[in-house]
OpenMM code with the backbone's topology and positions (N, CA, C; nanometers):
from openmm import Vec3, app, unit

residues = "MET GLU ARG THR THR LEU ASP LEU TRP VAL GLY LEU PHE VAL ALA ALA GLY MET ALA ALA LEU VAL VAL LEU ALA LEU LYS VAL GLY ASN LEU SER SER VAL SER MET ALA ASP SER TYR MET LEU LYS GLY HIS PHE ALA ASN ILE GLY SER LEU LYS VAL ARG ALA PRO VAL LYS SER SER GLY VAL VAL VAL GLY ARG VAL ALA GLU VAL SER PHE ASP THR GLU LYS TYR GLU ALA LEU VAL THR MET LYS LEU ASP LYS ARG TYR GLN PHE PRO LYS ASP THR SER ALA SER ILE MET THR SER GLY LEU LEU GLY GLU GLN TYR ILE GLY LEU ASP PRO GLY GLY ASP ASP LYS LYS LEU GLN ASP GLY ASP GLU VAL LYS LEU THR GLN SER ALA ILE VAL MET GLU GLN LEU ILE GLY GLN PHE LEU TYR GLY LYS ALA ALA GLU GLY GLY ASN ASP LYS GLN ASP ASN LYS LYS GLY LYS GLU".split()
positions = [
    Vec3(0.0949, -0.1028, 0.0004),
    Vec3(0.0031, -0.0042, -0.0075),
    Vec3(0.1178, 0.1051, -0.0220),
    Vec3(0.1772, 0.1017, 0.0583),
    Vec3(0.2960, 0.2246, 0.1077),
    Vec3(0.3364, 0.2627, -0.0553),
    Vec3(0.3803, 0.1395, -0.1261),
    Vec3(0.4429, 0.1631, -0.2562),
    Vec3(0.3653, 0.2433, -0.3633),
    Vec3(0.2543, 0.1964, -0.3700),
    Vec3(0.1434, 0.2578, -0.4549),
    Vec3(0.1239, 0.3930, -0.4049),
    Vec3(0.1053, 0.4398, -0.3002),
    Vec3(0.0705, 0.6009, -0.2683),
    Vec3(0.2173, 0.6644, -0.3288),
    Vec3(0.3380, 0.6075, -0.2848),
    Vec3(0.4584, 0.6783, -0.3669),
    Vec3(0.4476, 0.6822, -0.5241),
    Vec3(0.4177, 0.5802, -0.5744),
    Vec3(0.4116, 0.5788, -0.7007),
    Vec3(0.3210, 0.6638, -0.7747),
    Vec3(0.1993, 0.6662, -0.6914),
    Vec3(0.0969, 0.7983, -0.7352),
    Vec3(0.1729, 0.9049, -0.7369),
    Vec3(0.2234, 0.9472, -0.5921),
    Vec3(0.2786, 1.0668, -0.6006),
    Vec3(0.3473, 1.1167, -0.7104),
    Vec3(0.4491, 1.0412, -0.7192),
    Vec3(0.5619, 1.0790, -0.8076),
    Vec3(0.4626, 1.0791, -0.9616),
    Vec3(0.3867, 1.0153, -0.9747),
    Vec3(0.2922, 0.9933, -1.1218),
    Vec3(0.2538, 1.1532, -1.1237),
    Vec3(0.1817, 1.1869, -1.0377),
    Vec3(0.1306, 1.3126, -1.0714),
    Vec3(0.2307, 1.4167, -1.0317),
    Vec3(0.3382, 1.4140, -1.0175),
    Vec3(0.4401, 1.5381, -1.0270),
    Vec3(0.4899, 1.5214, -1.1513),
    Vec3(0.5382, 1.4171, -1.1867),
    Vec3(0.5738, 1.3816, -1.3468),
    Vec3(0.4438, 1.4152, -1.4291),
    Vec3(0.3368, 1.4445, -1.4582),
    Vec3(0.2285, 1.4943, -1.5128),
    Vec3(0.2294, 1.6290, -1.5059),
    Vec3(0.2122, 1.6554, -1.3643),
    Vec3(0.2414, 1.8342, -1.3339),
    Vec3(0.3570, 1.8996, -1.4301),
    Vec3(0.4744, 1.8007, -1.4294),
    Vec3(0.6125, 1.8677, -1.4968),
    Vec3(0.5746, 1.8699, -1.6302),
    Vec3(0.4875, 1.7785, -1.6913),
    Vec3(0.4661, 1.7563, -1.8207),
    Vec3(0.3728, 1.8313, -1.8643),
    Vec3(0.2738, 1.8657, -1.8302),
    Vec3(0.1776, 1.9750, -1.8276),
    Vec3(0.2233, 2.1251, -1.8448),
    Vec3(0.3412, 2.1656, -1.7283),
    Vec3(0.4326, 2.3026, -1.7431),
    Vec3(0.5576, 2.2925, -1.8320),
    Vec3(0.5564, 2.1969, -1.9170),
    Vec3(0.6612, 2.2012, -2.0236),
    Vec3(0.5449, 2.2392, -2.1479),
    Vec3(0.4353, 2.1915, -2.1546),
    Vec3(0.3504, 2.2157, -2.2719),
    Vec3(0.3550, 2.3329, -2.3043),
    Vec3(0.2814, 2.4034, -2.1536),
    Vec3(0.2253, 2.5380, -2.1362),
    Vec3(0.3377, 2.6403, -2.1644),
    Vec3(0.4796, 2.6273, -2.1786),
    Vec3(0.5738, 2.6728, -2.1877),
    Vec3(0.5912, 2.6848, -2.2965),
    Vec3(0.5923, 2.5835, -2.3558),
    Vec3(0.6308, 2.5651, -2.5213),
    Vec3(0.5187, 2.6429, -2.6102),
    Vec3(0.4311, 2.6162, -2.5587),
    Vec3(0.2922, 2.7310, -2.6031),
    Vec3(0.2824, 2.8691, -2.6035),
    Vec3(0.3887, 2.8837, -2.4800),
    Vec3(0.3842, 3.0460, -2.4863),
    Vec3(0.5194, 3.0840, -2.5789),
    Vec3(0.6020, 2.9738, -2.5864),
    Vec3(0.7171, 3.0427, -2.6391),
    Vec3(0.7168, 3.0668, -2.7845),
    Vec3(0.5979, 2.9678, -2.8372),
    Vec3(0.5960, 2.9489, -2.9890),
    Vec3(0.4789, 3.0574, -3.0309),
    Vec3(0.4327, 3.1075, -2.9181),
    Vec3(0.3162, 3.1995, -2.9554),
    Vec3(0.1956, 3.1796, -3.0289),
    Vec3(0.1815, 3.0209, -2.9697),
    Vec3(0.0585, 2.9603, -2.9793),
    Vec3(-0.0366, 2.9751, -2.8692),
    Vec3(-0.0241, 2.9898, -2.7596),
    Vec3(-0.1163, 3.0328, -2.6590),
    Vec3(-0.2437, 3.1456, -2.7000),
    Vec3(-0.2102, 3.1898, -2.7583),
    Vec3(-0.3184, 3.3360, -2.8221),
    Vec3(-0.3667, 3.2690, -2.9286),
    Vec3(-0.3792, 3.1816, -2.9913),
    Vec3(-0.4317, 3.1231, -3.0815),
    Vec3(-0.6011, 3.1479, -3.0622),
    Vec3(-0.6683, 3.2427, -3.1541),
    Vec3(-0.8119, 3.2571, -3.1183),
    Vec3(-0.8935, 3.2261, -3.2494),
    Vec3(-1.0106, 3.1788, -3.1888),
    Vec3(-1.0938, 3.1224, -3.3313),
    Vec3(-1.2164, 3.2449, -3.3135),
    Vec3(-1.1947, 3.3417, -3.2411),
    Vec3(-1.2818, 3.4647, -3.3075),
    Vec3(-1.2828, 3.5098, -3.4371),
    Vec3(-1.3726, 3.5923, -3.4922),
    Vec3(-1.3796, 3.6292, -3.6432),
    Vec3(-1.2417, 3.7113, -3.6713),
    Vec3(-1.2136, 3.7230, -3.7608),
    Vec3(-1.0931, 3.8079, -3.7569),
    Vec3(-1.1017, 3.8412, -3.9238),
    Vec3(-1.0732, 3.9587, -3.9518),
    Vec3(-0.9994, 4.0079, -4.1234),
    Vec3(-0.8771, 4.0423, -4.1319),
    Vec3(-0.8291, 3.9954, -4.3005),
    Vec3(-0.7228, 4.0280, -4.2985),
    Vec3(-0.6759, 4.1626, -4.3612),
    Vec3(-0.5359, 4.1988, -4.3201),
    Vec3(-0.4957, 4.3605, -4.4064),
    Vec3(-0.3472, 4.3233, -4.4805),
    Vec3(-0.3309, 4.3886, -4.5424),
    Vec3(-0.1670, 4.3753, -4.6181),
    Vec3(-0.1325, 4.4996, -4.5982),
    Vec3(0.0197, 4.4563, -4.6059),
    Vec3(0.0788, 4.5819, -4.5915),
    Vec3(0.2203, 4.5894, -4.6399),
    Vec3(0.3053, 4.7067, -4.7301),
    Vec3(0.4029, 4.6858, -4.8287),
    Vec3(0.5090, 4.7603, -4.7009),
    Vec3(0.6533, 4.6721, -4.6975),
    Vec3(0.7368, 4.7272, -4.6158),
    Vec3(0.8790, 4.7112, -4.7033),
    Vec3(0.9754, 4.8148, -4.6848),
    Vec3(1.0665, 4.8249, -4.7427),
    Vec3(1.1862, 4.7330, -4.6879),
    Vec3(1.1798, 4.7052, -4.5601),
    Vec3(1.2577, 4.6290, -4.4504),
    Vec3(1.1906, 4.5402, -4.3509),
    Vec3(1.1533, 4.4382, -4.3055),
    Vec3(1.0965, 4.3868, -4.2580),
    Vec3(1.1595, 4.3374, -4.1083),
    Vec3(1.3180, 4.3405, -4.1330),
    Vec3(1.4323, 4.3159, -4.0089),
    Vec3(1.3743, 4.1817, -4.0201),
    Vec3(1.3263, 4.1159, -3.8844),
    Vec3(1.3622, 3.9533, -3.8451),
    Vec3(1.1717, 3.9263, -3.8003),
    Vec3(1.1113, 4.0131, -3.9038),
    Vec3(0.9457, 3.9977, -3.8018),
    Vec3(0.9116, 3.8748, -3.8861),
    Vec3(0.8800, 3.7940, -3.8040),
    Vec3(0.8306, 3.6613, -3.7798),
    Vec3(0.6946, 3.6335, -3.8310),
    Vec3(0.6317, 3.5127, -3.8661),
    Vec3(0.4666, 3.4755, -3.9084),
    Vec3(0.4504, 3.4855, -3.7334),
    Vec3(0.2955, 3.4851, -3.7155),
    Vec3(0.2747, 3.4722, -3.5789),
    Vec3(0.3084, 3.5901, -3.4459),
    Vec3(0.3807, 3.7136, -3.5107),
    Vec3(0.4470, 3.8085, -3.4660),
    Vec3(0.2935, 3.8789, -3.4164),
    Vec3(0.2794, 3.9537, -3.2812),
    Vec3(0.1834, 4.0058, -3.2471),
    Vec3(0.1799, 4.1825, -3.3377),
    Vec3(0.0212, 4.2203, -3.3563),
    Vec3(-0.0193, 4.3190, -3.4716),
    Vec3(-0.0698, 4.4026, -3.3055),
    Vec3(0.0154, 4.5033, -3.2432),
    Vec3(-0.0452, 4.5984, -3.1567),
    Vec3(-0.1222, 4.7268, -3.1808),
    Vec3(-0.1897, 4.7970, -3.0910),
    Vec3(-0.2215, 4.9138, -3.1095),
    Vec3(-0.2470, 4.9781, -2.9618),
    Vec3(-0.2106, 5.0621, -2.9304),
    Vec3(-0.1630, 5.1431, -2.7998),
    Vec3(-0.1265, 5.0184, -2.6973),
    Vec3(-0.0386, 4.9255, -2.7508),
    Vec3(-0.0328, 4.8196, -2.6626),
    Vec3(-0.0797, 4.6814, -2.6363),
    Vec3(-0.1836, 4.7006, -2.6949),
    Vec3(-0.3081, 4.5772, -2.6748),
    Vec3(-0.2810, 4.5090, -2.8087),
    Vec3(-0.2516, 4.3594, -2.8034),
    Vec3(-0.2443, 4.2722, -2.9216),
    Vec3(-0.3898, 4.2827, -2.9619),
    Vec3(-0.3938, 4.3088, -3.1195),
    Vec3(-0.5272, 4.3535, -3.1811),
    Vec3(-0.5440, 4.2356, -3.2801),
    Vec3(-0.4086, 4.1214, -3.3189),
    Vec3(-0.3938, 4.0382, -3.4212),
    Vec3(-0.2865, 3.9895, -3.4328),
    Vec3(-0.2529, 3.9350, -3.5061),
    Vec3(-0.1156, 3.8122, -3.5388),
    Vec3(-0.0477, 3.8619, -3.6954),
    Vec3(0.0764, 3.8441, -3.7402),
    Vec3(0.1069, 3.8480, -3.8867),
    Vec3(0.0462, 3.6976, -3.9252),
    Vec3(-0.0339, 3.6745, -4.0346),
    Vec3(-0.0143, 3.5624, -4.0936),
    Vec3(0.0509, 3.5244, -4.1527),
    Vec3(0.1279, 3.6186, -4.2731),
    Vec3(0.1850, 3.5634, -4.3661),
    Vec3(0.3256, 3.6772, -4.4078),
    Vec3(0.4218, 3.6329, -4.4389),
    Vec3(0.5145, 3.7046, -4.4467),
    Vec3(0.5536, 3.6683, -4.6256),
    Vec3(0.6008, 3.7385, -4.7657),
    Vec3(0.6206, 3.7135, -4.8479),
    Vec3(0.7241, 3.8371, -4.9393),
    Vec3(0.7604, 3.8364, -5.0115),
    Vec3(0.8018, 3.9195, -5.1229),
    Vec3(0.7553, 3.9539, -5.2633),
    Vec3(0.7044, 4.0877, -5.2586),
    Vec3(0.6215, 4.1129, -5.3780),
    Vec3(0.7485, 4.1564, -5.5049),
    Vec3(0.7253, 4.0785, -5.5824),
    Vec3(0.8091, 4.0695, -5.6965),
    Vec3(0.7845, 4.2304, -5.7740),
    Vec3(0.6329, 4.2660, -5.7668),
    Vec3(0.6300, 4.3532, -5.8663),
    Vec3(0.6812, 4.5336, -5.8016),
    Vec3(0.6566, 4.5316, -5.6620),
    Vec3(0.6913, 4.6286, -5.5971),
    Vec3(0.8726, 4.6247, -5.5265),
    Vec3(0.9439, 4.5356, -5.5296),
    Vec3(1.0290, 4.4400, -5.4730),
    Vec3(1.0532, 4.5053, -5.2845),
    Vec3(0.9005, 4.4658, -5.2598),
    Vec3(0.9173, 4.4816, -5.1247),
    Vec3(0.8563, 4.3652, -5.0428),
    Vec3(0.8254, 4.3711, -4.9062),
    Vec3(0.8176, 4.2366, -4.8571),
    Vec3(0.6697, 4.2870, -4.8309),
    Vec3(0.5852, 4.1798, -4.8564),
    Vec3(0.4222, 4.1689, -4.8147),
    Vec3(0.4007, 4.1272, -4.6768),
    Vec3(0.3350, 4.2197, -4.6025),
    Vec3(0.3145, 4.1270, -4.4647),
    Vec3(0.1425, 4.1697, -4.4935),
    Vec3(0.1062, 4.0224, -4.4571),
    Vec3(-0.0601, 3.9647, -4.4244),
    Vec3(-0.0671, 3.9930, -4.2823),
    Vec3(-0.1461, 4.0810, -4.2204),
    Vec3(-0.2105, 4.0664, -4.0984),
    Vec3(-0.3765, 4.0098, -4.0621),
    Vec3(-0.3382, 3.9110, -3.9669),
    Vec3(-0.4687, 3.8758, -3.9275),
    Vec3(-0.5268, 3.9668, -3.7739),
    Vec3(-0.6309, 4.0269, -3.8244),
    Vec3(-0.6548, 4.1255, -3.7252),
    Vec3(-0.8066, 4.1005, -3.6325),
    Vec3(-0.8410, 4.0797, -3.5039),
    Vec3(-0.9859, 3.9934, -3.4402),
    Vec3(-1.0957, 4.1370, -3.4967),
    Vec3(-1.2175, 4.0920, -3.5224),
    Vec3(-1.3329, 4.1994, -3.5932),
    Vec3(-1.3958, 4.2156, -3.4988),
    Vec3(-1.3278, 4.2632, -3.3756),
    Vec3(-1.3822, 4.3518, -3.2665),
    Vec3(-1.3122, 4.4969, -3.2695),
    Vec3(-1.1535, 4.4907, -3.3504),
    Vec3(-1.1046, 4.6260, -3.3574),
    Vec3(-1.1133, 4.6343, -3.5018),
    Vec3(-1.2022, 4.7064, -3.5436),
    Vec3(-1.1727, 4.8200, -3.6594),
    Vec3(-1.1224, 4.9470, -3.6662),
    Vec3(-1.0215, 4.9942, -3.7533),
    Vec3(-0.9538, 5.0474, -3.8109),
    Vec3(-0.9667, 5.1463, -3.9267),
    Vec3(-0.9354, 5.2880, -3.8803),
    Vec3(-0.9684, 5.4023, -4.0249),
    Vec3(-0.9266, 5.3570, -4.1332),
    Vec3(-0.9093, 5.3972, -4.2530),
    Vec3(-0.8500, 5.3912, -4.3725),
    Vec3(-0.7389, 5.4431, -4.3216),
    Vec3(-0.6477, 5.5555, -4.2856),
    Vec3(-0.5593, 5.5957, -4.2866),
    Vec3(-0.4718, 5.5571, -4.1960),
    Vec3(-0.5036, 5.4358, -4.1312),
    Vec3(-0.4140, 5.4108, -4.0292),
    Vec3(-0.2677, 5.3478, -4.0880),
    Vec3(-0.1651, 5.3986, -3.9796),
    Vec3(-0.0287, 5.3708, -4.0258),
    Vec3(0.0344, 5.2508, -3.9712),
    Vec3(0.1079, 5.1861, -4.0262),
    Vec3(0.1831, 5.0530, -3.9677),
    Vec3(0.3308, 5.0599, -3.9620),
    Vec3(0.3620, 5.0107, -3.8471),
    Vec3(0.5060, 5.0663, -3.8270),
    Vec3(0.5517, 4.8962, -3.7796),
    Vec3(0.7080, 4.8769, -3.8054),
    Vec3(0.7574, 4.7710, -3.7408),
    Vec3(0.8280, 4.8126, -3.6177),
    Vec3(0.8247, 4.7652, -3.5148),
    Vec3(0.8578, 4.8245, -3.3742),
    Vec3(0.9400, 4.6693, -3.3330),
    Vec3(1.0179, 4.7314, -3.2132),
    Vec3(1.0985, 4.6087, -3.1463),
    Vec3(1.0347, 4.6224, -3.0201),
    Vec3(1.0523, 4.5375, -2.9301),
    Vec3(1.0297, 4.5115, -2.7706),
    Vec3(1.1462, 4.5306, -2.6818),
    Vec3(1.1452, 4.6664, -2.6435),
    Vec3(1.3027, 4.6710, -2.5842),
    Vec3(1.3851, 4.6562, -2.6705),
    Vec3(1.5212, 4.7179, -2.6411),
    Vec3(1.6445, 4.7351, -2.7313),
    Vec3(1.6651, 4.5801, -2.8458),
    Vec3(1.6418, 4.4687, -2.7951),
    Vec3(1.6939, 4.3605, -2.8951),
    Vec3(1.5819, 4.2318, -2.8331),
    Vec3(1.4457, 4.2886, -2.8066),
    Vec3(1.3353, 4.2231, -2.8127),
    Vec3(1.2646, 4.1898, -2.9282),
    Vec3(1.1865, 4.0918, -2.9671),
    Vec3(1.0982, 4.0441, -3.0667),
    Vec3(1.0408, 4.1618, -3.1480),
    Vec3(1.0315, 4.1655, -3.2792),
    Vec3(0.9581, 4.2534, -3.3663),
    Vec3(0.7995, 4.2135, -3.3841),
    Vec3(0.7364, 4.3540, -3.3715),
    Vec3(0.5978, 4.3435, -3.3783),
    Vec3(0.5451, 4.4613, -3.4537),
    Vec3(0.4346, 4.4333, -3.5011),
    Vec3(0.3483, 4.5554, -3.6023),
    Vec3(0.2683, 4.6593, -3.5093),
    Vec3(0.3187, 4.7527, -3.4697),
    Vec3(0.2428, 4.8907, -3.4413),
    Vec3(0.1240, 4.9378, -3.5494),
    Vec3(-0.0060, 4.9266, -3.5038),
    Vec3(-0.0656, 5.0334, -3.5513),
    Vec3(-0.1196, 5.1515, -3.5031),
    Vec3(-0.1116, 5.2813, -3.5775),
    Vec3(-0.1468, 5.3854, -3.5213),
    Vec3(-0.2600, 5.4250, -3.6069),
    Vec3(-0.4204, 5.4355, -3.5163),
    Vec3(-0.5070, 5.4827, -3.5809),
    Vec3(-0.5246, 5.6340, -3.6685),
    Vec3(-0.5632, 5.6386, -3.7835),
    Vec3(-0.5738, 5.7583, -3.8527),
    Vec3(-0.7126, 5.8292, -3.7915),
    Vec3(-0.7841, 5.9147, -3.8714),
    Vec3(-0.9067, 5.9845, -3.8083),
    Vec3(-1.0143, 5.9908, -3.9226),
    Vec3(-0.9670, 5.9075, -4.0273),
    Vec3(-1.0939, 5.8639, -4.1255),
    Vec3(-1.2122, 5.8310, -4.0866),
    Vec3(-1.3488, 5.8551, -4.1646),
    Vec3(-1.4377, 5.7775, -4.0935),
    Vec3(-1.4632, 5.6482, -4.1174),
    Vec3(-1.4012, 5.6004, -4.2668),
    Vec3(-1.4171, 5.5012, -4.3248),
    Vec3(-1.3231, 5.3914, -4.2674),
    Vec3(-1.3706, 5.2502, -4.2483),
    Vec3(-1.2855, 5.1926, -4.1847),
    Vec3(-1.1888, 5.0551, -4.2751),
    Vec3(-1.1046, 5.0324, -4.2621),
    Vec3(-1.0560, 4.9368, -4.3325),
    Vec3(-1.1194, 4.7498, -4.3380),
    Vec3(-1.1515, 4.7144, -4.4207),
    Vec3(-1.1959, 4.6181, -4.4609),
    Vec3(-1.1230, 4.4948, -4.4951),
    Vec3(-1.1889, 4.3577, -4.4863),
    Vec3(-1.0982, 4.2542, -4.5181),
    Vec3(-1.0268, 4.2459, -4.6547),
    Vec3(-0.8907, 4.2276, -4.6648),
    Vec3(-0.8332, 4.2284, -4.7999),
    Vec3(-0.7516, 4.3678, -4.7852),
    Vec3(-0.7968, 4.4823, -4.7733),
    Vec3(-0.7593, 4.6269, -4.7754),
    Vec3(-0.5816, 4.6197, -4.7339),
    Vec3(-0.5357, 4.7165, -4.7870),
    Vec3(-0.3788, 4.7292, -4.7994),
    Vec3(-0.3924, 4.8772, -4.6467),
    Vec3(-0.3069, 4.8387, -4.5735),
    Vec3(-0.2371, 4.9960, -4.4977),
    Vec3(-0.1250, 5.0405, -4.5849),
    Vec3(-0.1984, 5.1746, -4.6266),
    Vec3(-0.1226, 5.2412, -4.7340),
    Vec3(0.0395, 5.3110, -4.6737),
    Vec3(0.0189, 5.3447, -4.4967),
    Vec3(0.1246, 5.4340, -4.4787),
    Vec3(0.1935, 5.3447, -4.3969),
    Vec3(0.2891, 5.2766, -4.4351),
    Vec3(0.3915, 5.1905, -4.3417),
    Vec3(0.5443, 5.2410, -4.3387),
    Vec3(0.5988, 5.1737, -4.1814),
    Vec3(0.7519, 5.2185, -4.1976),
    Vec3(0.8259, 5.1207, -4.1602),
    Vec3(0.9300, 5.0928, -4.1910),
    Vec3(0.9887, 4.9663, -4.2006),
    Vec3(1.0550, 4.9583, -4.0882),
    Vec3(1.1311, 4.8249, -4.0447),
    Vec3(1.1838, 4.8319, -3.9514),
    Vec3(1.3459, 4.9139, -3.9330),
    Vec3(1.3772, 4.9261, -3.8259),
    Vec3(1.4885, 4.9940, -3.8381),
    Vec3(1.6025, 4.8841, -3.8003),
    Vec3(1.7133, 4.9084, -3.8760),
    Vec3(1.8120, 4.7955, -3.8665),
    Vec3(1.8881, 4.8441, -3.7771),
    Vec3(1.9540, 4.7903, -3.6724),
    Vec3(2.0410, 4.8143, -3.5925),
    Vec3(2.2051, 4.8156, -3.6706),
    Vec3(2.2416, 4.7490, -3.7725),
    Vec3(2.3534, 4.7717, -3.8120),
    Vec3(2.3540, 4.9066, -3.8466),
    Vec3(2.2302, 4.9109, -3.9625),
    Vec3(2.2282, 5.0164, -4.0371),
    Vec3(2.2571, 5.1465, -3.9565),
    Vec3(2.2000, 5.1955, -3.8245),
    Vec3(2.2113, 5.2761, -3.7527),
    Vec3(2.3573, 5.2933, -3.6834),
    Vec3(2.4265, 5.1775, -3.6605),
    Vec3(2.5252, 5.2176, -3.6081),
    Vec3(2.6497, 5.2175, -3.6994),
    Vec3(2.6312, 5.1824, -3.8398),
    Vec3(2.6960, 5.2100, -3.9521),
    Vec3(2.7106, 5.3613, -3.9839),
    Vec3(2.5603, 5.4130, -3.9581),
    Vec3(2.5555, 5.5811, -3.9888),
    Vec3(2.6247, 5.6672, -3.8838),
    Vec3(2.6175, 5.6037, -3.7570),
    Vec3(2.6618, 5.6615, -3.6394),
    Vec3(2.8221, 5.7038, -3.6457),
    Vec3(2.8656, 5.5821, -3.6804),
    Vec3(3.0096, 5.5566, -3.6828),
    Vec3(3.0802, 5.6487, -3.8307),
    Vec3(3.0109, 5.6298, -3.9220),
    Vec3(3.0405, 5.7297, -4.0924),
    Vec3(3.0242, 5.8777, -4.0076),
    Vec3(2.9373, 5.8987, -3.9625),
    Vec3(2.8977, 6.0479, -3.9078),
    Vec3(3.0411, 6.0727, -3.8339),
    Vec3(3.1086, 6.0065, -3.7373),
    Vec3(3.2080, 6.0337, -3.6320),
    Vec3(3.2944, 6.0325, -3.7449),
    Vec3(3.3045, 5.9576, -3.8366),
    Vec3(3.4463, 5.9279, -3.9020),
    Vec3(3.4373, 6.1183, -3.9988),
    Vec3(3.3481, 6.1439, -4.0244),
    Vec3(3.3633, 6.2475, -4.0935),
    Vec3(3.3491, 6.3424, -4.0132),
    Vec3(3.3305, 6.3764, -3.9129),
    Vec3(3.3474, 6.4888, -3.7889),
    Vec3(3.4852, 6.4552, -3.7794),
    Vec3(3.5492, 6.3572, -3.7322),
    Vec3(3.7076, 6.3795, -3.7344),
    Vec3(3.7704, 6.4397, -3.8414),
    Vec3(3.7135, 6.4059, -3.9733),
    Vec3(3.8177, 6.4274, -4.0556),
    Vec3(3.7975, 6.5735, -4.0678),
    Vec3(3.6816, 6.6796, -4.0345),
    Vec3(3.6647, 6.7741, -4.0785),
    Vec3(3.7191, 6.8817, -3.9380),
    Vec3(3.7534, 6.8322, -3.8564),
    Vec3(3.7878, 6.8576, -3.7865),
    Vec3(3.9713, 6.8766, -3.7827),
    Vec3(4.0250, 6.7735, -3.8339),
    Vec3(4.1633, 6.7882, -3.9198),
    Vec3(4.1781, 6.8978, -3.9922),
    Vec3(4.0995, 6.8952, -4.0911),
    Vec3(4.0740, 6.9969, -4.1790),
    Vec3(4.1122, 7.1272, -4.0975),
    Vec3(3.9786, 7.1765, -4.0377),
    Vec3(3.9695, 7.2895, -3.9713),
    Vec3(4.1020, 7.3102, -3.8679),
    Vec3(4.1817, 7.2502, -3.7994),
    Vec3(4.3072, 7.2572, -3.7463),
    Vec3(4.4149, 7.2865, -3.8554),
    Vec3(4.4277, 7.2575, -3.9274),
    Vec3(4.5294, 7.2717, -4.0471),
    Vec3(4.4963, 7.4214, -4.0861),
    Vec3(4.3747, 7.4854, -4.1145),
    Vec3(4.3026, 7.6160, -4.1551),
    Vec3(4.3543, 7.7416, -4.0469),
    Vec3(4.3434, 7.7178, -3.8840),
    Vec3(4.3645, 7.7481, -3.7990),
    Vec3(4.5442, 7.7891, -3.8052),
    Vec3(4.5995, 7.6745, -3.7855),
    Vec3(4.7405, 7.7058, -3.8107),
    Vec3(4.8067, 7.8095, -3.9085),
    Vec3(4.7411, 7.8150, -4.0042),
    Vec3(4.7697, 7.8694, -4.1493),
    Vec3(4.7867, 7.9803, -4.0987),
] * unit.nanometer
topology = app.Topology()
chain = topology.addChain("A")
for resn in residues:
    res = topology.addResidue(resn, chain)
    for name in ("N", "CA", "C"):
        topology.addAtom(name, app.Element.getBySymbol(name[0]), res)
């Protein structure tokens, strides 16, 4: 009797551990927020999406209003085409803008929607016309270093002029 009670407790502990691992895996994979609610699709063209992934959140004012459904390359415009799946509860004006943002300094990327003031609403299949691409950290660092190098070169020339 004592052995079966011990086996029962060990089994319950192992089952609880497995359930915790499943919940953690769903959280990491962004699958825990899969919604079966009514939704509609929006599209947006971006010059650079950085490391935006499918199932990345689409947020407005910090609230998750949808997910990225698909990322593809438009061979006519030579830009990334992002398809977003938004919850029907959240309707946005036609002049809404979409930006690719980063959570924290090196966090995950998501799409931020900034609603406009138009009376007409975006419908299923519409395109968000105002988009802002992701900020690529390597380009920022390169621009900063290039700017500093150009400043340093001008200082040397100014010093030479001052000595003459």
